[in-house]
C-alpha positions as CSV (number, residue, x, y, z in Angstrom):
1,X,22.1,-8.7,37.4
2,X,21.8,-7.3,34.4
3,X,17.8,-6.9,32.8
4,X,17.3,-8.5,29.3
5,X,17.1,-6.1,26.6
6,X,14.5,-6.5,24.0
7,X,14.8,-4.6,20.4
8,X,11.2,-3.4,19.0
9,X,10.4,-6.7,17.9
10,X,11.2,-8.4,21.2
11,X,14.2,-10.4,20.0
12,X,16.7,-10.5,22.8
13,X,20.0,-8.5,22.0
14,X,23.3,-10.2,23.7
15,X,25.9,-7.1,25.0
16,X,27.9,-7.9,21.9
17,X,28.5,-10.3,18.8
18,X,31.1,-12.6,17.3
19,X,31.9,-14.2,14.3
20,X,30.3,-17.4,16.0
21,X,26.9,-15.6,15.7
22,X,26.9,-14.8,12.2
23,X,25.9,-17.3,9.7
24,X,28.0,-18.5,6.4
25,X,29.7,-15.6,4.5
26,X,26.9,-14.5,1.8
27,X,27.2,-14.3,-1.9
28,X,28.3,-10.3,-3.2
29,X,26.0,-7.8,-4.1
30,X,24.5,-8.9,-7.3
31,X,24.3,-12.6,-6.7
32,X,21.2,-14.9,-5.8
33,X,20.0,-14.4,-3.3
34,X,20.3,-10.9,-2.9
35,X,21.1,-10.7,0.5
36,X,24.0,-8.1,0.3
37,X,21.8,-6.0,-2.3
38,X,20.4,-6.1,-5.9
39,X,23.7,-4.7,-7.8
40,X,27.4,-5.2,-7.2
41,X,28.3,-1.7,-7.5
42,X,25.3,-0.6,-5.0
43,X,24.3,3.2,-5.6
44,X,27.8,4.0,-7.5
45,X,25.9,3.3,-10.9
46,X,22.7,4.7,-10.2
47,X,21.2,6.6,-6.8
48,X,18.0,5.4,-5.0
49,X,15.0,7.6,-6.7
50,X,14.3,10.6,-4.5
51,X,10.1,10.6,-4.0
52,X,8.7,13.1,-1.8
53,X,4.5,11.6,-1.2
54,X,2.9,14.9,-2.0
55,X,-1.1,15.6,-2.9
56,X,-3.4,17.6,-1.5
57,X,-6.3,20.2,-2.4
58,X,-7.2,20.4,-5.9
59,X,-5.0,19.0,-8.9
60,X,-3.8,22.5,-9.2
61,X,-2.7,23.0,-6.1
62,X,-0.8,19.9,-6.4
63,X,0.6,20.5,-9.1
64,X,2.5,23.5,-8.0
65,X,3.7,21.1,-5.1
66,X,5.3,18.9,-7.3
67,X,7.2,21.8,-9.6
68,X,8.5,22.9,-6.5
69,X,9.9,19.9,-5.5
70,X,11.1,18.9,-9.0
71,X,12.9,22.5,-9.0
72,X,15.0,21.7,-5.9
73,X,15.8,18.1,-6.8
74,X,13.3,15.6,-6.5
75,X,14.1,12.5,-8.9
76,X,10.3,11.0,-8.7
77,X,6.7,12.5,-8.1
78,X,4.9,10.2,-5.9
79,X,0.9,11.0,-5.7
80,X,-1.2,11.2,-2.8
81,X,-5.0,10.6,-3.2
82,X,-8.1,11.8,-1.1
83,X,-9.8,9.4,0.2
84,X,-13.5,9.7,-2.1
85,X,-10.6,8.9,-4.9
86,X,-9.1,5.9,-3.2
87,X,-12.9,4.4,-2.6
88,X,-14.1,5.3,-5.8
89,X,-16.6,8.0,-5.0
90,X,-16.4,11.5,-7.1
91,X,-16.2,14.8,-4.9
92,X,-19.9,15.5,-5.2
93,X,-21.1,12.5,-3.8
94,X,-22.5,12.5,0.0
95,X,-20.1,9.9,1.2
96,X,-17.0,12.7,0.1
97,X,-18.5,15.3,2.4
98,X,-15.4,17.1,4.4
99,X,-13.1,14.3,2.9
100,X,-12.2,16.3,-0.5
101,X,-8.8,17.0,-1.2
102,X,-7.4,16.4,2.6
103,X,-5.5,13.6,2.9
104,X,-4.4,13.9,-0.9
105,X,-5.2,15.1,-4.3
106,X,-8.8,15.0,-5.7
107,X,-9.2,13.5,-8.9
108,X,-12.6,12.4,-10.6
109,X,-12.1,12.4,-14.0
110,X,-9.1,12.8,-16.7
111,X,-9.6,16.6,-16.9
112,X,-8.2,16.5,-13.1
113,X,-5.6,14.1,-14.7
114,X,-4.3,16.3,-17.2
115,X,-4.2,19.6,-14.9
116,X,-2.7,17.4,-11.9
117,X,0.6,16.6,-14.8
118,X,0.2,20.2,-16.8
119,X,3.9,20.9,-17.7
120,X,5.7,18.1,-15.7
121,X,7.8,15.8,-17.9
122,X,5.8,12.8,-17.7
123,X,8.8,11.1,-20.5
124,X,11.5,11.8,-18.2
125,X,10.1,10.9,-14.7
126,X,9.4,8.2,-12.5
127,X,6.0,8.5,-11.1
128,X,4.1,6.4,-8.0
129,X,1.0,6.8,-7.1
130,X,-0.5,5.3,-3.8
131,X,-3.9,3.9,-5.1
132,X,-5.3,0.3,-4.7
133,X,-9.2,-0.3,-4.8
134,X,-9.4,2.4,-8.1
135,X,-5.4,1.4,-9.0
136,X,-6.5,0.5,-12.3
137,X,-8.4,3.6,-13.2
138,X,-5.5,6.3,-12.1
139,X,-3.0,4.6,-13.7
140,X,-5.0,4.5,-17.2
141,X,-6.1,8.3,-16.4
142,X,-1.7,8.6,-16.3
143,X,-1.9,7.0,-19.6
144,X,-4.0,9.0,-21.2
145,X,-2.7,12.0,-20.1
146,X,0.9,10.5,-21.3
147,X,-0.1,9.9,-24.5
148,X,-2.0,13.3,-25.4
149,X,1.2,14.9,-24.5
150,X,3.2,12.2,-26.7
151,X,5.1,9.8,-24.9
152,X,5.5,6.5,-26.0
153,X,4.3,3.3,-24.2
154,X,7.8,2.3,-23.1
155,X,8.6,5.5,-21.8
156,X,5.8,5.7,-19.4
157,X,7.6,4.5,-16.2
158,X,6.4,4.3,-12.4
159,X,4.6,2.4,-9.9
160,X,0.8,2.1,-9.1
161,X,0.4,0.3,-5.7
162,X,-2.6,-2.0,-6.5
163,X,-2.0,-4.0,-3.6
164,X,-5.3,-4.7,-2.1
165,X,-5.1,-7.4,0.3
166,X,-2.8,-5.1,2.7
167,X,-6.4,-2.6,2.5
168,X,-8.2,-5.5,4.3
169,X,-5.5,-6.1,7.0
170,X,-4.7,-3.0,8.1
171,X,-5.8,0.2,6.1
172,X,-9.3,0.1,5.1
173,X,-9.3,1.5,1.8
174,X,-11.4,-1.2,-0.2
175,X,-14.3,-1.0,-2.3
176,X,-15.0,-5.0,-3.7
177,X,-14.4,-8.4,-2.0
178,X,-11.6,-10.1,-2.7
179,X,-12.2,-12.3,-5.6
180,X,-13.0,-9.2,-8.1
181,X,-10.5,-6.8,-6.2
182,X,-7.7,-9.4,-7.4
183,X,-9.3,-9.5,-10.5
184,X,-8.7,-5.9,-11.0
185,X,-5.4,-6.5,-9.6
186,X,-4.1,-9.4,-12.3
187,X,-6.2,-7.4,-14.8
188,X,-3.4,-4.8,-14.5
189,X,-0.9,-7.1,-14.6
190,X,-1.9,-8.6,-18.1
191,X,-2.7,-5.4,-19.3
192,X,0.6,-3.7,-18.9
193,X,2.5,-6.8,-20.0
194,X,0.9,-5.8,-23.2
195,X,0.7,-2.1,-23.3
196,X,2.9,-0.7,-20.5
197,X,6.3,-2.6,-20.5
198,X,8.4,-0.5,-18.2
199,X,5.4,0.0,-15.6
200,X,5.4,-1.5,-11.9
201,X,2.5,-3.6,-12.0
202,X,2.6,-3.7,-8.0
203,X,3.9,-2.0,-5.0
204,X,3.2,-5.1,-2.5
205,X,3.0,-2.9,0.9
206,X,4.3,-3.7,3.9
207,X,4.5,0.0,5.0
208,X,0.5,-0.2,5.9
209,X,0.9,-3.5,7.4
210,X,3.8,-2.3,10.1
211,X,2.0,1.3,10.2
212,X,-0.8,-0.5,12.1
213,X,1.6,-2.1,14.6
214,X,3.2,-5.3,13.0
215,X,7.2,-6.4,13.9
216,X,9.4,-6.5,11.7
217,X,9.5,-10.0,11.3
218,X,5.7,-9.9,11.1
219,X,5.9,-6.8,8.0
220,X,8.5,-9.5,6.4
221,X,5.9,-12.6,6.3
222,X,2.5,-11.0,5.9
223,X,3.7,-8.6,2.9
224,X,5.5,-11.7,1.5
225,X,2.4,-14.0,1.3
226,X,0.6,-11.1,0.0
227,X,2.8,-11.1,-2.6
228,X,2.6,-15.3,-3.1
229,X,-1.2,-14.6,-3.2
230,X,-0.8,-12.2,-6.1
231,X,1.4,-14.5,-7.9
232,X,-0.9,-17.3,-7.6
233,X,-3.6,-15.1,-9.0
234,X,-2.0,-14.1,-11.5
235,X,-0.9,-17.9,-12.8
236,X,-4.3,-18.8,-12.1
237,X,-5.4,-16.4,-14.5
238,X,-3.1,-17.7,-17.0
239,X,-0.2,-15.8,-17.2
240,X,3.4,-16.7,-17.1
241,X,5.2,-16.0,-13.9
242,X,8.3,-14.9,-15.2
243,X,6.1,-12.1,-17.7
244,X,4.9,-10.0,-14.8
245,X,7.5,-11.2,-11.8
246,X,9.9,-8.6,-13.2
247,X,7.8,-5.7,-12.6
248,X,6.7,-6.6,-9.5
249,X,7.7,-4.2,-6.4
250,X,7.4,-3.9,-2.8
251,X,7.1,-1.0,-0.5
252,X,8.5,-0.9,3.0
253,X,8.5,1.0,6.2
254,X,11.2,2.3,7.9
255,X,11.2,2.6,12.2
256,X,14.0,3.6,14.2
257,X,15.1,0.4,15.5
258,X,18.2,1.1,13.2
259,X,19.6,-2.3,12.5
260,X,16.6,-4.3,12.8
261,X,15.5,-2.1,10.3
262,X,18.7,-2.6,7.7
263,X,18.4,-6.8,8.7
264,X,14.9,-6.3,7.6
265,X,15.6,-5.7,4.0
266,X,18.5,-7.9,3.5
267,X,16.0,-11.2,5.0
268,X,13.2,-10.1,2.7
269,X,15.5,-9.6,-0.4
270,X,16.5,-13.1,0.4
271,X,13.5,-14.4,1.5
272,X,11.9,-13.5,-2.3
273,X,14.2,-14.7,-4.2
274,X,14.3,-18.1,-2.8
275,X,10.4,-18.2,-3.1
276,X,10.8,-17.1,-6.6
277,X,12.9,-19.2,-7.8
278,X,11.9,-22.1,-5.7
279,X,8.5,-22.5,-5.2
280,X,7.3,-20.6,-8.6
281,X,10.2,-22.0,-10.7
282,X,11.3,-18.4,-12.5
283,X,13.7,-18.7,-14.6
284,X,14.5,-14.9,-15.1
285,X,16.7,-13.8,-12.8
286,X,14.7,-10.6,-12.5
287,X,12.1,-12.6,-11.5
288,X,14.2,-13.1,-8.3
289,X,14.7,-10.2,-7.2
290,X,12.7,-7.8,-4.6
291,X,12.4,-4.1,-5.3
292,X,11.6,-1.9,-2.8
293,X,10.5,1.4,-2.1
294,X,11.1,2.8,1.6
295,X,8.8,5.2,3.3
296,X,10.0,6.6,6.6
297,X,7.7,6.1,9.8
298,X,4.7,8.0,10.2
299,X,3.8,6.4,13.4
300,X,7.1,7.3,14.8
301,X,6.8,11.1,14.3
302,X,5.3,12.8,17.3
303,X,3.4,15.8,17.7
304,X,5.4,16.5,21.0
305,X,9.0,18.5,20.6
306,X,8.0,18.1,16.4
307,X,11.7,19.1,15.5
308,X,13.0,16.0,16.8
309,X,11.2,14.0,13.7
310,X,14.1,15.5,11.6
311,X,16.6,13.4,13.4
312,X,14.7,10.5,13.5
313,X,13.8,10.8,9.8
314,X,17.2,11.4,8.8
315,X,18.2,8.2,10.9
316,X,15.3,6.0,9.5
317,X,16.5,7.3,6.2
318,X,20.1,6.0,6.5
319,X,19.0,2.8,8.0
320,X,17.0,2.4,4.4
321,X,19.8,3.3,2.4
322,X,22.5,0.7,3.8
323,X,19.4,-1.5,3.3
324,X,19.7,-1.3,-0.4
325,X,16.3,0.6,-1.5
326,X,15.5,1.5,-4.5
327,X,13.1,4.6,-4.0
328,X,12.9,6.2,-0.8
329,X,10.5,9.0,1.0
330,X,11.8,11.1,3.6
331,X,8.6,12.4,6.1
332,X,8.2,16.0,6.9
333,X,8.7,17.3,10.8
334,X,5.1,18.4,10.9
335,X,3.5,15.6,9.6
336,X,2.5,14.5,13.2
337,X,0.3,17.7,12.8
338,X,-1.2,18.1,9.4
339,X,-0.2,17.8,6.0
340,X,3.4,19.0,5.4
341,X,4.2,22.5,5.1
342,X,6.5,23.2,1.9
343,X,9.1,24.3,4.0
344,X,9.0,20.7,5.7
345,X,8.8,19.2,2.5
346,X,12.0,20.8,1.0
347,X,13.8,19.8,4.4
348,X,13.2,16.1,4.0
349,X,14.2,16.4,0.6
350,X,17.6,17.7,1.8
351,X,18.3,14.8,4.0
352,X,18.0,12.5,1.4
353,X,20.0,15.1,-0.9
354,X,22.8,15.3,2.1
355,X,22.6,11.2,2.7
356,X,23.4,11.2,-1.0
357,X,26.0,13.7,-1.8
358,X,27.6,14.1,1.7
359,X,28.0,11.2,3.7
360,X,30.2,9.0,1.4
361,X,27.6,6.1,2.3
362,X,26.3,5.5,-1.2
363,X,29.7,4.8,-2.1
364,X,30.0,0.9,-1.2
365,X,27.5,-1.7,-1.6
366,X,26.1,-3.2,1.7
367,X,28.9,-1.5,3.8
368,X,27.3,-3.4,7.1
369,X,28.0,-6.9,5.2
370,X,30.2,-8.9,7.8
371,X,28.7,-7.3,10.9
372,X,28.1,-9.9,13.0
373,X,25.3,-8.4,14.5
374,X,23.5,-7.3,11.5
375,X,24.0,-10.9,10.4
376,X,23.0,-12.2,13.3
377,X,19.5,-9.8,13.0
378,X,19.2,-11.1,9.3
379,X,19.4,-15.0,9.8
380,X,16.8,-14.3,13.1
381,X,14.7,-12.5,11.2
382,X,14.5,-14.8,8.4
383,X,13.8,-17.4,10.9
384,X,10.8,-15.9,12.4
385,X,9.4,-14.5,9.5
386,X,9.6,-17.9,7.7
387,X,7.6,-19.5,10.4
388,X,4.9,-16.8,10.1
389,X,4.7,-17.4,6.5
390,X,4.2,-21.1,7.0
391,X,1.6,-20.8,9.3
392,X,-0.1,-18.6,6.7
393,X,0.7,-21.5,3.8
394,X,-1.2,-24.1,6.6
395,X,-4.0,-22.1,6.8
396,X,-4.7,-21.5,3.3
397,X,-2.6,-18.4,2.3
398,X,-3.0,-14.7,3.0
399,X,-6.6,-14.2,0.9
400,X,-7.6,-16.4,3.9
401,X,-6.2,-15.5,6.7
402,X,-7.2,-11.8,5.8
403,X,-10.8,-13.0,5.1
404,X,-11.0,-15.0,8.8
405,X,-9.2,-12.0,10.5
406,X,-6.1,-13.5,11.9
407,X,-4.2,-11.5,10.3
408,X,-5.6,-8.4,11.5
409,X,-5.6,-9.9,15.4
410,X,-2.2,-10.9,14.7
411,X,-1.1,-7.0,13.9
412,X,-3.5,-5.8,16.5
413,X,-1.9,-7.8,19.1
414,X,1.6,-6.4,18.3
415,X,0.5,-3.0,18.5
416,X,-0.9,-3.5,21.5
417,X,2.1,-4.5,23.1
418,X,4.6,-1.9,21.8
419,X,2.0,0.9,23.1
420,X,2.0,-1.1,26.4
421,X,5.7,-0.4,26.6
422,X,5.4,3.1,25.9
423,X,3.3,3.6,28.5
424,X,5.1,2.1,31.0
425,X,8.4,3.6,30.1
426,X,10.0,0.4,29.2
427,X,10.3,1.7,25.3
428,X,11.4,5.2,25.7
429,X,10.3,7.8,23.2
430,X,11.9,10.9,23.7
431,X,9.5,14.0,24.2
432,X,6.5,12.1,24.9
433,X,7.4,9.5,28.1
434,X,11.0,11.1,28.5
435,X,12.4,14.6,28.6
436,X,9.2,16.3,27.7
437,X,9.3,20.0,27.9
438,X,6.3,22.3,29.1
439,X,5.2,24.6,25.4
440,X,6.3,23.0,22.4
441,X,6.4,25.6,20.7
442,X,3.6,26.4,18.0
443,X,4.3,25.3,14.6
444,X,2.7,26.6,11.4
445,X,0.9,24.1,9.8
446,X,-0.4,23.6,6.3
447,X,-4.1,24.8,5.7
448,X,-5.9,24.3,2.8
449,X,-8.0,26.7,1.0
450,X,-11.4,26.0,3.2
451,X,-12.9,27.1,-0.7
452,X,-11.4,23.9,-2.2
453,X,-14.4,21.3,-2.6
454,X,-16.5,23.6,-3.5
455,X,-14.1,24.1,-6.7
456,X,-13.9,20.2,-7.1
457,X,-17.6,19.9,-6.5
458,X,-18.3,22.4,-9.6
459,X,-15.3,21.4,-11.4
460,X,-16.8,17.4,-12.0
461,X,-20.0,19.1,-12.5
462,X,-19.1,21.3,-15.2
463,X,-17.6,17.9,-17.0
464,X,-20.4,16.1,-16.8
465,X,-22.2,18.7,-18.3
466,X,-19.8,19.4,-21.0
467,X,-18.7,15.9,-22.4
468,X,-20.7,13.4,-24.5
469,X,-23.0,12.1,-22.7
470,X,-24.3,9.1,-25.0
471,X,-20.2,8.2,-25.8
472,X,-20.1,8.0,-22.0
473,X,-23.1,6.1,-21.3
474,X,-22.0,3.5,-24.0
475,X,-18.6,2.8,-22.5
476,X,-20.5,2.0,-19.0
477,X,-22.4,-0.7,-20.7
478,X,-19.6,-2.3,-22.2
479,X,-18.1,-2.1,-18.7
480,X,-20.6,-3.8,-16.7
481,X,-20.7,-6.6,-19.6
482,X,-17.3,-7.4,-19.3
483,X,-17.4,-7.1,-15.5
484,X,-20.4,-9.7,-15.7
485,X,-18.1,-11.9,-18.1
486,X,-14.5,-12.7,-17.6
487,X,-12.7,-10.8,-19.8
488,X,-10.1,-7.7,-19.0
489,X,-11.3,-4.8,-17.6
490,X,-8.6,-2.4,-18.1
491,X,-9.9,-2.2,-22.0
492,X,-13.3,-0.7,-21.5
493,X,-12.1,1.3,-18.3
494,X,-9.8,3.2,-20.8
495,X,-12.7,3.6,-23.1
496,X,-15.0,5.1,-20.4
497,X,-12.1,7.2,-18.9
498,X,-11.3,8.9,-22.4
499,X,-14.6,9.9,-22.9
500,X,-14.2,11.6,-18.9
501,X,-16.6,9.4,-17.4
502,X,-16.0,10.0,-13.8
503,X,-13.8,7.6,-11.4
504,X,-17.1,7.2,-9.2
505,X,-19.1,6.4,-12.1
506,X,-17.0,3.5,-13.2
507,X,-16.8,2.1,-9.3
508,X,-20.4,2.2,-9.2
509,X,-21.4,0.4,-12.3
510,X,-18.8,-2.6,-10.7
511,X,-20.3,-2.5,-7.5
512,X,-23.4,-2.9,-9.3
513,X,-22.0,-6.4,-10.5
514,X,-19.3,-7.5,-7.4
515,X,-21.2,-5.5,-4.6
516,X,-18.9,-4.4,-1.6
517,X,-16.7,-5.9,1.1
518,X,-18.3,-6.4,4.6
519,X,-14.9,-6.6,6.6
520,X,-15.0,-10.0,9.4
521,X,-16.1,-9.2,13.2
522,X,-12.0,-9.2,14.2
523,X,-12.7,-9.0,18.4
524,X,-13.4,-12.7,18.7
């Protein structure tokens, strides 16, 4: 008797699929609901943007890495920030000790951003910044440098992640309670509508939800539920849906269950198009489109036999492209052990370039369209994701289920089920629970300059000593007044940052008004 086969989400798989397993034929690529892709010519007219997520140590160190990657064919920047920057502490704050520059670049003030972008063509490249609680501040610093370089507002292009809800649910780099955090998010929407028309105001992120343990269907449902919450918050703030919806973007993980990942992207596009047109009444077809960036799986990388990760990343990248991603980051093979070395980062970029220029995959839009198996998976994922989304709506929406800890518990339970399958051997991970070898061989791991933290602390103190303190104090007072009212916070933040107020000083002002978030107990 054959044993039932389950995929990574726990969906049972048949030995083969026939036309009876596939639903009605989908419209061609470029047509609502965009299951088969956003463009009728796929990647023929334009390849996906190749972004390599990078940032470590000081701004000068990261600037050198960005130049290195651009010289080797990267087509967009993707900036990683260290933990103090992400949660609004300056590098000389006691809470920052030991974390400065460790998982990203340290940015304390406009001076650091000037160094980070020195010599980079911000008028010709698109920049993605993975930052949430302090998203508006980093966007303003980027804009201030671009303005100093003479870049017109409509040439400042890129994305700021700005997705605070998934921080509460899956990642943890939050500062304020949900209410003021959502205010900051929608303030960015309104500011970019008026000041930066080609900037993507949010990257609604399933990546961290998936990395925390969610299934593919949960990643879709939780991400789109967060998207619904942002749309509702923007509407409540007085914005019109077609004024901001075309600048919304998404960010998904891509794991190793190849065909499910392709189906996942098709499902998410189809569901979002229906949500925006039918639930929110958006009229502009651009408001219906789910544009997304993909990053290959971090949790799928293994410290054992790390060169195996080259294969994992290549296959994950292939499924992202077959699923129609607009932008892609490929992980370095050594990232289970530390920050990627220059060699690993270059090989990850070459993976994308081989996929783009040697495989022929980009020549046809949605080449897996019509696959009985993929079409069936797409429909089953949608059915499951719709059920989860309906449950979230019934409980009051994404903000409510996050505040109650419900979403966090769902993710934790899925993570436990997957880990149990790995530990029991039901889910094989090559080199971990099968095909192990003794002594995997040592790799050269990227080592940060041990003096980098001291240099960064000295730099931020130098900025404070040399700036016009009266101008900073006046700007911070205006920031506090605005925070206590209901005005848009971006204008006083820009004034303060332009005067070389630090990120920590601005966040401390808002902490004093908004307080800090205390997570719920999710153990019950």
